Z-matrix of the N, CA and C atoms (Angstrom, degrees):
N
C 1 1.434
C 2 1.519 1 108.13
N 3 1.326 2 117.03 1 128.02
C 4 1.459 3 121.82 2 178.84
C 5 1.519 4 108.76 3 -90.08
N 6 1.328 5 116.67 4 105.07
C 7 1.459 6 120.28 5 179.13
C 8 1.509 7 109.42 6 -128.56
N 9 1.341 8 116.66 7 119.03
C 10 1.462 9 118.85 8 178.67
C 11 1.519 10 110.67 9 -60.96
N 12 1.316 11 116.80 10 146.43
C 13 1.459 12 122.37 11 -178.57
C 14 1.522 13 112.42 12 -98.90
N 15 1.316 14 117.59 13 -1.62
C 16 1.459 15 120.44 14 -176.63
C 17 1.518 16 110.89 15 -91.29
N 18 1.313 17 115.83 16 155.60
C 19 1.452 18 122.13 17 175.47
C 20 1.519 19 108.04 18 -120.66
N 21 1.325 20 115.91 19 139.02
C 22 1.458 21 120.76 20 -178.30
C 23 1.523 22 110.20 21 -100.16
N 24 1.313 23 116.62 22 122.53
C 25 1.456 24 122.44 23 169.61
C 26 1.515 25 105.23 24 -109.24
N 27 1.327 26 116.96 25 82.89
C 28 1.450 27 121.05 26 -179.10
C 29 1.522 28 107.12 27 -78.46
N 30 1.291 29 116.80 28 109.59
C 31 1.463 30 126.20 29 -175.72
C 32 1.527 31 111.22 30 56.96
N 33 1.302 32 118.75 31 -91.64
C 34 1.463 33 122.84 32 -172.05
C 35 1.527 34 110.73 33 -116.73
N 36 1.351 35 118.94 34 120.14
C 37 1.465 36 119.99 35 179.86
C 38 1.525 37 112.88 36 -66.74
N 39 1.324 38 118.23 37 -12.79
C 40 1.463 39 121.86 38 179.23
C 41 1.522 40 112.75 39 -101.54
N 42 1.342 41 117.00 40 12.05
C 43 1.467 42 120.16 41 179.68
C 44 1.533 43 109.52 42 -57.57
N 45 1.328 44 116.67 43 153.81
C 46 1.462 45 120.68 44 -174.69
C 47 1.521 46 113.76 45 -86.04
N 48 1.334 47 118.07 46 -14.45
C 49 1.463 48 119.75 47 175.78
C 50 1.515 49 109.09 48 -151.11
N 51 1.314 50 115.77 49 165.69
C 52 1.454 51 119.53 50 -178.98
C 53 1.512 52 111.53 51 -175.17
N 54 1.310 53 114.80 52 179.23
C 55 1.454 54 122.14 53 179.15
C 56 1.515 55 109.15 54 -118.94
N 57 1.313 56 115.65 55 131.18
C 58 1.460 57 122.08 56 175.02
C 59 1.517 58 105.57 57 -114.29
N 60 1.304 59 117.26 58 126.96
C 61 1.462 60 119.13 59 -178.83
C 62 1.518 61 110.15 60 -131.25
N 63 1.319 62 114.56 61 157.41
C 64 1.451 63 121.43 62 178.00
C 65 1.524 64 107.54 63 -146.27
N 66 1.305 65 116.09 64 134.54
C 67 1.456 66 120.91 65 177.56
C 68 1.521 67 108.48 66 -109.07
N 69 1.331 68 115.63 67 126.34
C 70 1.462 69 120.96 68 174.79
C 71 1.517 70 106.42 69 -111.06
N 72 1.317 71 115.27 70 105.56
C 73 1.460 72 120.16 71 178.28
C 74 1.528 73 108.96 72 -70.01
N 75 1.301 74 116.81 73 141.07
C 76 1.460 75 122.71 74 176.10
C 77 1.527 76 111.33 75 52.20
N 78 1.324 77 115.62 76 62.95
C 79 1.455 78 121.81 77 -178.48
C 80 1.527 79 111.82 78 -54.77
N 81 1.329 80 117.39 79 -37.48
C 82 1.468 81 119.54 80 -179.53
C 83 1.526 82 111.48 81 -63.37
N 84 1.335 83 117.74 82 -36.19
C 85 1.470 84 120.25 83 176.67
C 86 1.522 85 110.47 84 -70.18
N 87 1.309 86 117.25 85 -39.54
C 88 1.464 87 122.29 86 175.97
C 89 1.528 88 109.55 87 -57.30
N 90 1.325 89 117.17 88 -42.45
C 91 1.463 90 121.95 89 -178.74
C 92 1.523 91 112.63 90 -70.49
N 93 1.320 92 118.34 91 -25.35
C 94 1.469 93 121.57 92 -178.58
C 95 1.528 94 113.64 93 -82.28
N 96 1.326 95 117.78 94 -11.48
C 97 1.459 96 119.53 95 -179.45
C 98 1.522 97 109.43 96 -58.03
N 99 1.325 98 115.81 97 136.38
C 100 1.460 99 120.82 98 -174.55
C 101 1.526 100 111.76 99 -75.27
N 102 1.313 101 117.70 100 -42.98
C 103 1.458 102 119.39 101 178.40
C 104 1.522 103 109.63 102 -79.11
N 105 1.309 104 116.21 103 163.43
C 106 1.455 105 121.28 104 -179.52
C 107 1.525 106 109.92 105 -54.16
N 108 1.314 107 116.60 106 119.16
C 109 1.461 108 122.19 107 -176.08
C 110 1.517 109 109.92 108 -99.68
N 111 1.327 110 116.53 109 133.08
C 112 1.458 111 119.59 110 174.04
C 113 1.515 112 110.40 111 -148.59
N 114 1.329 113 115.01 112 156.13
C 115 1.457 114 122.69 113 177.00
C 116 1.521 115 108.29 114 -141.21
N 117 1.332 116 116.04 115 152.02
C 118 1.463 117 121.75 116 173.55
C 119 1.517 118 108.40 117 -128.92
N 120 1.319 119 115.12 118 144.94
C 121 1.464 120 120.53 119 178.73
C 122 1.518 121 109.94 120 -78.62
N 123 1.320 122 114.87 121 174.36
C 124 1.457 123 120.24 122 169.83
C 125 1.528 124 108.31 123 -67.59
N 126 1.301 125 116.44 124 157.08
C 127 1.461 126 122.13 125 178.54
C 128 1.526 127 110.23 126 -77.83
N 129 1.329 128 115.64 127 135.91
C 130 1.464 129 122.64 128 174.48
C 131 1.527 130 106.98 129 -125.43
N 132 1.323 131 116.81 130 130.02
C 133 1.462 132 121.18 131 -179.88
C 134 1.519 133 110.83 132 -91.72
N 135 1.341 134 115.17 133 126.18
C 136 1.458 135 123.21 134 176.43
C 137 1.526 136 106.28 135 -135.26
N 138 1.312 137 116.97 136 131.08
C 139 1.474 138 122.60 137 -175.08
C 140 1.527 139 111.03 138 53.08
N 141 1.325 140 116.24 139 35.91
C 142 1.454 141 121.86 140 176.96
C 143 1.513 142 115.16 141 74.22
N 144 1.325 143 117.66 142 6.99
C 145 1.462 144 121.90 143 -177.06
C 146 1.525 145 110.14 144 -114.21
N 147 1.339 146 117.46 145 145.87
C 148 1.461 147 121.53 146 179.23
C 149 1.533 148 111.44 147 -83.80
N 150 1.330 149 116.65 148 123.28
C 151 1.465 150 122.98 149 -178.79
C 152 1.523 151 109.56 150 -118.72
N 153 1.336 152 116.21 151 146.42
C 154 1.467 153 122.84 152 176.11
C 155 1.522 154 109.18 153 -142.66
N 156 1.315 155 114.58 154 161.33
C 157 1.461 156 121.83 155 168.79
C 158 1.522 157 106.62 156 -102.89
N 159 1.301 158 115.66 157 139.00
C 160 1.460 159 122.05 158 176.43
C 161 1.519 160 107.24 159 -120.31
N 162 1.324 161 117.26 160 132.68
C 163 1.463 162 122.41 161 177.00
C 164 1.519 163 108.50 162 -127.06
N 165 1.330 164 116.20 163 140.46
C 166 1.459 165 120.68 164 -179.05
C 167 1.518 166 109.60 165 -145.78
N 168 1.331 167 115.44 166 144.95
C 169 1.457 168 121.61 167 173.78
C 170 1.521 169 107.67 168 -98.38
N 171 1.330 170 115.78 169 130.09
C 172 1.457 171 120.67 170 178.96
C 173 1.515 172 109.70 171 -129.95
N 174 1.325 173 115.28 172 153.04
C 175 1.462 174 121.59 173 174.94
C 176 1.519 175 108.23 174 -122.94
N 177 1.316 176 115.30 175 163.00
C 178 1.457 177 120.46 176 174.95
C 179 1.517 178 108.03 177 -112.48
N 180 1.322 179 115.05 178 117.17
C 181 1.462 180 122.47 179 179.47
C 182 1.522 181 110.98 180 49.74
N 183 1.334 182 117.45 181 -127.99
C 184 1.466 183 120.41 182 -177.75
C 185 1.524 184 111.85 183 -103.23
N 186 1.293 185 117.15 184 20.76
C 187 1.454 186 122.75 185 -179.42
C 188 1.527 187 110.84 186 -71.08
N 189 1.329 188 115.95 187 153.22
C 190 1.465 189 119.79 188 173.73
C 191 1.522 190 110.83 189 -83.15
N 192 1.334 191 116.85 190 -10.24
C 193 1.462 192 119.88 191 179.52
C 194 1.525 193 110.22 192 -75.49
N 195 1.315 194 114.91 193 133.59
C 196 1.457 195 121.20 194 177.32
C 197 1.518 196 108.52 195 -123.85
N 198 1.320 197 114.25 196 155.07
C 199 1.453 198 121.61 197 -178.52
C 200 1.512 199 109.56 198 -122.65
N 201 1.321 200 115.72 199 141.29
C 202 1.452 201 120.69 200 170.20
C 203 1.519 202 106.68 201 -97.66
N 204 1.327 203 116.23 202 120.33
C 205 1.452 204 121.47 203 177.48
C 206 1.517 205 110.01 204 -103.87
N 207 1.321 206 116.47 205 141.35
C 208 1.465 207 122.87 206 177.26
C 209 1.519 208 108.56 207 -124.60
N 210 1.313 209 116.90 208 142.06
C 211 1.463 210 120.87 209 172.87
C 212 1.518 211 108.98 210 -145.40
N 213 1.302 212 115.29 211 152.86
C 214 1.454 213 123.29 212 173.46
C 215 1.519 214 106.50 213 -101.36
N 216 1.338 215 117.29 214 128.00
C 217 1.465 216 122.74 215 -177.21
C 218 1.517 217 110.02 216 -113.70
N 219 1.316 218 116.68 217 136.30
C 220 1.458 219 121.98 218 171.26
C 221 1.521 220 106.11 219 -115.94
N 222 1.320 221 116.71 220 103.93
C 223 1.465 222 121.95 221 -174.41
C 224 1.517 223 110.51 222 -99.07
N 225 1.313 224 116.30 223 78.33
C 226 1.457 225 120.37 224 -178.54
C 227 1.516 226 110.93 225 -78.63
N 228 1.317 227 115.18 226 142.97
C 229 1.461 228 120.07 227 174.65
C 230 1.529 229 110.24 228 -105.64
N 231 1.336 230 115.47 229 12.81
C 232 1.464 231 118.94 230 178.65
C 233 1.522 232 109.12 231 -63.13
N 234 1.325 233 116.71 232 128.46
C 235 1.459 234 121.50 233 -172.91
C 236 1.521 235 113.82 234 -79.52
N 237 1.330 236 117.78 235 -23.67
C 238 1.458 237 118.04 236 -176.29
C 239 1.525 238 113.15 237 -75.02
N 240 1.310 239 117.76 238 -19.82
C 241 1.458 240 120.92 239 177.22
C 242 1.515 241 114.64 240 73.76
N 243 1.319 242 118.50 241 5.25
C 244 1.461 243 121.25 242 -178.12
C 245 1.522 244 113.20 243 -99.47
N 246 1.323 245 117.92 244 14.56
C 247 1.452 246 120.31 245 -178.39
C 248 1.531 247 110.09 246 -73.73
N 249 1.314 248 116.07 247 154.84
C 250 1.455 249 121.97 248 178.42
C 251 1.526 250 108.49 249 -156.43
N 252 1.323 251 116.42 250 136.83
C 253 1.461 252 121.92 251 177.53
C 254 1.523 253 108.74 252 -138.38
N 255 1.326 254 116.15 253 140.66
C 256 1.458 255 121.95 254 174.27
C 257 1.517 256 107.73 255 -104.45
N 258 1.322 257 116.26 256 143.47
C 259 1.465 258 118.00 257 175.64
C 260 1.513 259 110.26 258 -153.15
N 261 1.296 260 114.68 259 162.25
C 262 1.456 261 122.62 260 168.62
C 263 1.515 262 105.60 261 -125.72
N 264 1.326 263 116.24 262 150.67
C 265 1.465 264 118.80 263 -175.02
C 266 1.517 265 111.06 264 -153.44
N 267 1.307 266 114.70 265 156.66
C 268 1.455 267 122.66 266 171.30
C 269 1.517 268 107.52 267 -120.14
N 270 1.320 269 116.60 268 123.86
C 271 1.466 270 121.67 269 173.83
C 272 1.522 271 106.05 270 -94.86
N 273 1.327 272 116.75 271 130.99
C 274 1.460 273 119.76 272 -172.69
C 275 1.523 274 110.82 273 -141.77
N 276 1.328 275 115.56 274 136.83
C 277 1.463 276 121.47 275 167.13
C 278 1.517 277 105.37 276 -101.37
N 279 1.310 278 116.37 277 118.33
C 280 1.458 279 121.74 278 -178.28
C 281 1.523 280 108.41 279 -84.00
N 282 1.316 281 115.82 280 121.46
C 283 1.459 282 121.13 281 -178.96
C 284 1.522 283 111.10 282 -65.09
N 285 1.304 284 115.90 283 138.47
C 286 1.460 285 121.79 284 177.03
C 287 1.528 286 111.25 285 -97.55
N 288 1.339 287 116.51 286 0.90
C 289 1.459 288 121.39 287 -178.70
C 290 1.522 289 110.48 288 -110.09
N 291 1.301 290 115.52 289 135.65
C 292 1.454 291 121.37 290 178.46
C 293 1.529 292 109.74 291 -62.69
N 294 1.321 293 116.73 292 134.96
C 295 1.456 294 121.41 293 177.17
C 296 1.519 295 114.68 294 83.76
N 297 1.333 296 118.64 295 -3.05
C 298 1.463 297 121.89 296 178.93
C 299 1.528 298 108.05 297 -103.60
N 300 1.327 299 115.79 298 126.24
C 301 1.462 300 119.98 299 -177.68
C 302 1.523 301 111.61 300 -71.17
N 303 1.330 302 115.48 301 151.55
C 304 1.462 303 121.03 302 173.68
C 305 1.528 304 108.72 303 -64.91
N 306 1.338 305 116.20 304 151.53
C 307 1.460 306 121.78 305 174.99
C 308 1.518 307 107.00 306 -100.94
N 309 1.346 308 117.34 307 126.73
C 310 1.461 309 117.88 308 -177.08
C 311 1.521 310 111.60 309 -144.39
N 312 1.324 311 113.86 310 154.44
C 313 1.462 312 122.97 311 172.08
C 314 1.518 313 106.46 312 -138.09
N 315 1.330 314 115.77 313 146.35
C 316 1.460 315 120.50 314 -177.97
C 317 1.519 316 110.19 315 -120.51
N 318 1.334 317 115.67 316 153.50
C 319 1.461 318 119.77 317 169.59
C 320 1.521 319 106.89 318 -64.88
N 321 1.308 320 117.39 319 139.51
C 322 1.465 321 120.81 320 174.03
C 323 1.517 322 107.93 321 -86.46
N 324 1.301 323 117.22 322 105.90
C 325 1.453 324 120.68 323 -178.07
C 326 1.510 325 111.01 324 82.66
N 327 1.313 326 115.95 325 -142.43
C 328 1.457 327 121.43 326 -176.79
C 329 1.518 328 109.82 327 -116.10
N 330 1.304 329 116.96 328 133.06
C 331 1.464 330 123.32 329 177.88
C 332 1.524 331 109.17 330 -99.06
N 333 1.329 332 117.52 331 138.00
C 334 1.458 333 122.26 332 177.41
C 335 1.525 334 108.68 333 -100.23
N 336 1.323 335 115.54 334 127.21
C 337 1.461 336 122.78 335 175.93
C 338 1.522 337 107.59 336 -108.35
N 339 1.336 338 116.91 337 137.82
C 340 1.461 339 121.36 338 176.80
C 341 1.527 340 109.14 339 -155.71
N 342 1.318 341 116.86 340 -174.26
C 343 1.456 342 121.45 341 -177.91
C 344 1.529 343 111.97 342 -60.11
N 345 1.331 344 117.25 343 -33.75
C 346 1.464 345 122.17 344 -179.88
C 347 1.530 346 111.66 345 -79.26
N 348 1.311 347 117.14 346 -29.05
C 349 1.463 348 122.55 347 -176.76
C 350 1.531 349 109.72 348 -136.52
N 351 1.365 350 117.00 349 76.87
C 352 1.465 351 120.31 350 -173.96
C 353 1.527 352 114.69 351 -85.29
N 354 1.355 353 117.99 352 1.82
C 355 1.464 354 119.09 353 -179.88
C 356 1.521 355 109.71 354 -145.38
N 357 1.334 356 114.26 355 158.52
C 358 1.453 357 120.65 356 176.58
C 359 1.516 358 107.76 357 -159.70
N 360 1.325 359 115.04 358 142.61
C 361 1.449 360 117.83 359 178.45
C 362 1.511 361 112.41 360 -179.13
N 363 1.317 362 114.03 361 -151.85
C 364 1.451 363 122.60 362 -175.74
C 365 1.524 364 109.17 363 -122.67
N 366 1.351 365 119.23 364 101.07
C 367 1.462 366 120.93 365 179.90
C 368 1.534 367 112.05 366 -60.67
N 369 1.326 368 116.12 367 -29.89
C 370 1.465 369 121.30 368 177.91
C 371 1.524 370 107.99 369 -122.26
N 372 1.325 371 115.08 370 67.72
C 373 1.461 372 121.31 371 -177.36
C 374 1.521 373 111.04 372 -63.34
N 375 1.324 374 116.42 373 -49.16
C 376 1.461 375 121.23 374 178.70
C 377 1.523 376 108.13 375 -151.20
N 378 1.324 377 116.65 376 142.96
C 379 1.461 378 119.59 377 179.75
C 380 1.521 379 109.71 378 -106.28
N 381 1.319 380 113.88 379 154.14
C 382 1.455 381 120.02 380 173.29
C 383 1.516 382 108.68 381 -157.84
N 384 1.341 383 116.20 382 145.95
C 385 1.458 384 121.58 383 178.61
C 386 1.516 385 108.09 384 -90.93
N 387 1.307 386 115.78 385 139.28
C 388 1.458 387 121.29 386 179.53
C 389 1.518 388 107.80 387 -117.62
N 390 1.324 389 116.49 388 120.87
C 391 1.460 390 119.44 389 179.27
C 392 1.514 391 110.26 390 -79.98
N 393 1.314 392 116.12 391 157.33
C 394 1.464 393 121.16 392 179.12
C 395 1.516 394 111.52 393 -78.32
N 396 1.310 395 119.16 394 -12.07
C 397 1.458 396 121.63 395 -176.00
C 398 1.403 397 113.22 396 -94.69
C-alpha cells in the first residue's frame, strides 16, 4: 500500500475549512490490480483534526465491473472518544482531458464525524469495466 508518511500543516491546523486532495497516477492500472487496491492521501489538519481521503477499488462477485470508492476519514487520536465534527464535502475526479467535465458527488447537507463514525463517503463512487487484455 502506497501511503505518504508526511502530514500537511497548511498555514493553521485549526483553520475552519480546507482542501484535501489525492492524486492517483494511472487510475486504470490501479483498477486492474488483482488484490484489493486502496490508497490514502496525506493528512490535512482542519479544526485541529487529522483528515484524509481514502480510495479503494472493489468488485462484485466474479463480475468484470469494478467500482472506485471514495471516503473522507477523520482519524482522531483523542482518547476521550467524545469528539465530534460536522462537515460538508465534494468528492471530485478531475478530468485530465480537455473538454471533459469533472465527475463529482457532494454530501447532502452536513455529515457528522465522531469516534463511532469516523468516515463517510461513496463505496460505489464511479463504476468502470476493466478488460483482461
